[in-house]
N, C-alpha and C positions, 0 to 999 in steps of 0.2 A: 193624368188625362190631358188631352189637348184643350187648351183654353180657346174657346171660339172667339173671344174678344181680339180684335185686330191689334197686334203689338205696335203701338204708335212710334216706338223708338226707331223702327225701320223707316219711318218717314224721313228721319235724319239721315240714315244710311243711304237711301236712294238719292237724296239731294246731292250727296257727295260723290256718287259713283256713276250716274248716268249710263244706263244700259245701252249697249250698242245696238241690240236687236229691237225691232218694233218701236222705234222712237219717233215721235212726231213732234219736233220742237216748234216749228213755225205755226202749226195749225192746232196746237193743243188748247182745249178749253178748260182743262183741269184747274181747279183752284187750290192754292196752298192750304194745308191742313194744320190745325193747331195741336199741340201736345205738351205734356209736362212730365216730370219725374222720370227722366231718361234712365237713371240707374235702375230704378225699380222695374221699369219696362224691359230693360236689357236682361235683367235676371229672369223675367217672365219668358223671354225667348229661349234662354238656356233650358228652363224647365220644360218648355214645349218640345224642343228638338231632341231631348233625351228621354221623353216619355215613351213607354213601351208601345203605345198605340199610334206613334208617329211613323206610319208606314208609307209606302210609295204613293198611295192615293192622297193621303194627307199632306205629304211632302210637296207634291206637285201643285196642289191647290193653294196651300198655305204660303209656300215660298214664291210661287208665281204671282199670287195676289199682292204680296209684298212688293215684288219688283215692279209690277205695273203701277202701283200706287205711290211709289217713292219719288220718282224722278223729278217732280215739279215743286217740291217744297222750297219756299223762299226763306233762307236762313237769316236774311236781313231782319226778320221779325224777332229773332232770338237775341238774348244777351250774350255778347262775346265773353264776358267774364264768367257767366254760368257755364258756357261750353268749356272754358279752360279749367274751371274747378272740377268738372265731372269727367274730364277727358280720360284720365288714367283708368278710372273704374269702368267706364264704357268700353275703352279699348281692351281692357283685361277681359271683360265679359264677351266682347266680340271674338277675341282669340279663343276663348273657351268654347263658344258656340261653334266656331270653325273646327276645333279639335274634336268635338263630339260628333259633328256631322261627318268628318273624315273617318272616324273610327267605325262609323255605321255604313260606309259606302257599300259594303257587300250585302247589305240588307235591302237595298233599293234597286228599282229597275232603271234602265238607261235614261228615260225621260226625266226621272227624278234626279239622277246624278248630274245630268246636264244643267238642270235648274240649280242644283247646289253649286256647280262651278260658277254660274252667273252671280250667285250670292256671295261666294268667296271673293269675287272681284269687288263687290260692293263693300264687304266687311273690311277688306284691306284699305280701301280708299278712306273709310271713316276713321280707321286706326291712324293712318298717315296724317290725315287732316287735323284731327283733334290733338294728337301728340305734338305736331308741329306748333299748334297754337299754345298748348300748355307749356311747352319747353321754350317757347319764343325762339324757335330755330331760324337762323338766317339761311334762306334758300340759296343754294349754290348750283352752278352748272358744272359739267365735266371739266371745262378748261380751268376752273378755279381750284381744282384739287390735284395734288401730286399723289396719286393713289398708292404708289409703293412706299411712300414716306408716312403713311397713316397707320394708326393702330390696326391690328388684324381684326377684321369683322368676326363676330361670334366669340373669338378667343380673348380679345382685349377689351377693357371697359372704355367707354367714351360717352359723353352726355347725349350725343346725337345718335348713338348706336342703340337699337332696340333688339334684343335677342330674347325670344320666347321659346321655352322648351316644354315638351310633354313629359310625363313621368319617365318614359323610356329614354328620353334624350338628356336627362339630368346627368351632369358630369361631363358632357361634351366628349364622349368617347367615340370617335369616329372609327368605323370598321371597314375592312376590306369589302368592296362591293357596294358601299353606300352611294347614294345618288344625291347630288346637289343640283337643284334647278335654279338658275340665276337670271337676273335681269340686268342687262347692260345699259349703258347710258347714251348710246348713239341713236340716230334716227333709224339706222339699219336694225337696231335692237327693237325699236318701237314697231317697225314694219313687220319683223318676224313675229312679234307678239300679237299682231293684229291680222296676220295673213290668213289664218283659218276662219272658218265660219263661226266657230266659237272663240271669241277673242279672249286672250289671257293677259297675264302681266309678266310673262317670262319669255326669255329669248335664247337661253343656252343651257346645255346639260353637261355636267361634270361627273365622271366616275371616279370614286376614291379607290386608291390602291394602297394597301398597308403591307409593308415587307414583313414576312413571317419571322425572320431572324432578328432584324434590328428594330422593328416597330415603326420605322420611318414611313411617313405619309407622303404620297404623291398623288397627282391627279392624272387621268388620261382624258385628253380633250382633243377636239378637232376644230381648227380655226380656218377661216377664209384666208387663203394665201399661204397657209402653213401646212395644213393637213393634220394627221393624228400624231400626237407627241406626248411626252411626259412633262409635268411641271411640278415644281416645289409646292407643297400644300399651302403654305402661308402666302406665297406669291399668288396662287390661284384665288384665294379668298380676297386678296386686295386688288384683284384685277378688274377694277371699274364696275363694281356691283352695287346697284341700288337696293337689291333685295336678294335673299338666298333662302330657298326652301330645302330642308334636309329630310330625306326619305331613306327608308331601309326596307329591303325585301323581307316579308314575313317568313319566307324560307331563307334563313340566314346562310345556310350551307350553299344554296343555289347562288346567292349573291356573291359569296366568296369564290365559288368556282367561276362565275362570270368574270370577275376581276382578274383571276389568274389566267383564264383563257385569253382575254383581251391583252393582258400584259405580255404574254408569250408571243402573241401575234404581232403586236406593235414592235417589240424588241427585235424580232426576226427581220422585220422590214427595215428598221433603223440600222441594224448591223450590216445589212446589205446595201446601205445607203439608198434605199428605195422606199421612202416613207409613203404611207397610205395617203393619197391625195384627198383634198376636200371634195365633197360631192355637190357641185354647184347646181345640178339639175334636180336634186332631192329625189333620186331614184332609189327607193327603199327595197327594190328587188335585186340590186347589184351591190355586193359588199366589197367590190374592188376599190371603190371610193366611199368615203364616209363623211357625212355631216356630223355635227356634235351629237345630234339625237341618235344617229345610226350607231355610234360607238356603244351606247348602252343596249340598243336593240340587238345588234350582232352578238354582243357579249353574252346576253342572256339566252339567245338562241343556241349559241355554241355550247353553253353550259347545260342546257336542257335537252339537247338533241333535237332542237327545233320545236319543242312543245310549248315553250314559254315565249309568247310573242308580245312585244311592246309596240304600240300602246294597246291597252285593254279597250279603250274607246278611241278609235282613230278620229282625228279631226278631218276637215274637208277644205280643199281649196276650191272656191267658187267665187264668181264675181270679180270685180276690179280687173277686168279683162286687159286693159291697157298695161297695167303693171305686170300681171302674170305672164302675158305673152312676151313682153320685153325681156323678162328673166328666163324665158323658155321653160317655165314650169308646166307640169301637166295637171289640169283640173281633175279633182277627184280626191279619194282618201289620201291623207298625209299624216305625218307625225310631228306635231307641234310640241316644243319643250313643255309648254303649260299643260299638255295632256297628262303629264305624270301626276299632277296634283289630284286627279280623280281615279287613279288606278287602285282598286281595292286590294291588290296583292302587295302593296307597300304600306308600311306604317309611317305615320307622321312623327318625326323626331323633334323638329324645331323649325324656327323661322327667324330670319334676320332682316332688318331694314335700316338703311342709312337715311335718317330724316333730313339730312342736308340735300339729298338728291330726289326725295320722293315727290316734291313739288315739280321739279323739272320733268320727272317721268310722267306725272299727271298731265302736264301741259303737252308733252309729246304724244301721249296716248290719245288725248282729245284731238290733236291735229291729225294723227294718222287715222283715227276712227272717222273723222269728218271727210278726209280725203277719199277714203274707201267708199263712204256713203255717196259722195259726189260722183265717183266713178260708176257706182251701181245705179243710183237713182236718176242722175242727170247725164249719164254716158260721157263723163269727162275723160279726156284723153291726155296722156303725157306728151308734151311737145318739146323736142330737144332745143336747148340753148346752144350758143356758140361754145360755152364752157363744157357742156356735157358731150357735144360732138367732138371737141378736141380730146376730151378724156378717153372716149371710146375709139378714137381714131389715131391721130398723130402721136399723142402722148402714150397711148397704149402700145403702139408700134415701137416708139423710141425706147420704152422700158425694156424691150426685148433685144436691144442692140447694145454695142459697146459705147454708144454715144450717150447713154442714159445719165451718167454722172454730170456731164456738161449741160444736158437739157434740164436736169433737176435743179442744178445750181443757177442756171441762167433764168429759169422761169419761177424759181423759189417754190418748188413743188415738194410735197411730202413723198417719201418713198412708199412704194407698194409692191407687192409680189407680182412677178410676171406670170404667175399661175392664174391670176384673176382674169376671167373672161372679159372681153371688150364690152359685151352687152351689160354685164353686171356693173362694170366700172362707170359706164355712161349713165346707167339708171340710178345708181346710188348717188352719183354726182348731182343729177337732176333733182332727186328727192331731197337731198341736203339743201340745194338752192331754194326750193319751195319751202322747206322746213324753216330755214333761216328767216325768211320773210314772215312766216306765220308765228314763229316763236317770238320774234321781236314785237310784233303786234300784240300778241296775247300777253306777254309779260308787261307791256305798257298798260294794257287794260286791267290786268290783274293788280298791278301796283296802285292804280287809280281807284279801283274797286275797294281794295283794302284800306286805303287812306280815308275813303268816304264812309265805309261800313264797319271798319274795325276787324274784318275777317277777309280772308282771300276768296277768290271765286271758287265755286264748286265745279265739278266736271260738267254739270248741266249748264252752269253759267258760261263756261268756256265754249261748249258746243253751240250755245245760242249766239255768243259773240262771234264765233267763226262763221256761222251761217249768215249773220248780218254783214260781216266783212266780205264774204263771197258775193253776196248780192250787190254790194256797193262797188266792188272791184269789177264785177261783170258789167255793170252800167257804164263804168269808165271805159271798159274794153270795147263795148258795142258802139260807142261814140267815136268816130274817126278823129275828132278834134282832141279827145282826151285819152285816146288809146295808149299813148306812151306812158301815161300816168298809172295805168293798170299794172300791178306788181306780180300777181300770180297767174292771170289769165293769158299771159304770154308764154307760160310754161305748162299750164294745166287748164283746159277749157273744154266745153261741150263739143262733141263731134260736129 
């Protein structure tokens, strides 16, 4: 039976995850709530979500009430040592609750499934946060890691690597047609994960191909500036991933056919030296170009004669008009990589996280969520800088000429594909500039917070800090005498 008592452990979950939707940071009058026995209460959650009478109606009310009530807990009132001591058990129970909810997705209606996706985001944040504390993980940024020199995620052991498997995933036997949904480490990855109305924690989709004769594993992926190609499996796993979600079609023969169909298509293009180009406009009705998500979409459509359409629950592009229009995206239904985590036609096999990078992801997620909120609530517009103008102008043009090696060397520029559109290059350059300012600010505040309280900032703390920073920077910008001191409002400001 469903226990009507509110499971207070979720008060901890929400404090760490900070829901993107219906959040009122500045004006909230909610007070922090007290709780104890986190392990016992996390076990109560498991009992609740696996109960036979936990139906769509109960799901929506129960999980939504949790989400609304969670976001404002002040963890400073808790013992850091107690959190560390209980971290592994709570994280284990969180994973188990997620696995149970995933296994029951086909029992629930759309509204319940969307709510579950929000809670999945919360659960992952609590797992990351507590395990970082318990293992005393040193947080790193992407520039601090030589990814191809690291142990292989999921396959090799490492203290900061966490791999969780369901019963079906035991043994780590990857099959033809398996899907890996990953999270990259760049601001572009954070932007992709937050682009849809339903924010997720994923930015890329990988299709697994297993050779029938040799058993060799490869991946089929599409990358910006490269298009669709094959990659060594271990290389793909080590390719700058903060987290990896492993899924398998419940119709295993369909998954295998999908992989074979896409393999044949990609091979034919590569053999003719005409690789399938990346789809920069995310047009899911045109398979002549493909984003990473479209690779899996087209593969399963070909294998099913068009009857198996991914995603099961399309996301939606809306709001953040300044960003969407610059990238020339069309508002409306879309396919976000994170949509795969709530497709009831796929079973959950396992999940991986690199705890060295999860704090960096949490910071970037908080920044992108707030930037999107500023665009939507305050009508903030992106304003080109000299650097972003050059990137989308002279530098972009130079990349397409024989002079590029000289320009690259003279200006000490990183190489990039000439396939990348000018509008995307300038936009990503601008987003990175804004992000660098906010990451520096947030990491400084996070370090000071941890020194004072013994624990890092939660996502809610980060969102609140970013809002205060926005207000202060706006005041500087509005004053002509101090305008030059404003760091972000010269690049992003109200219309």
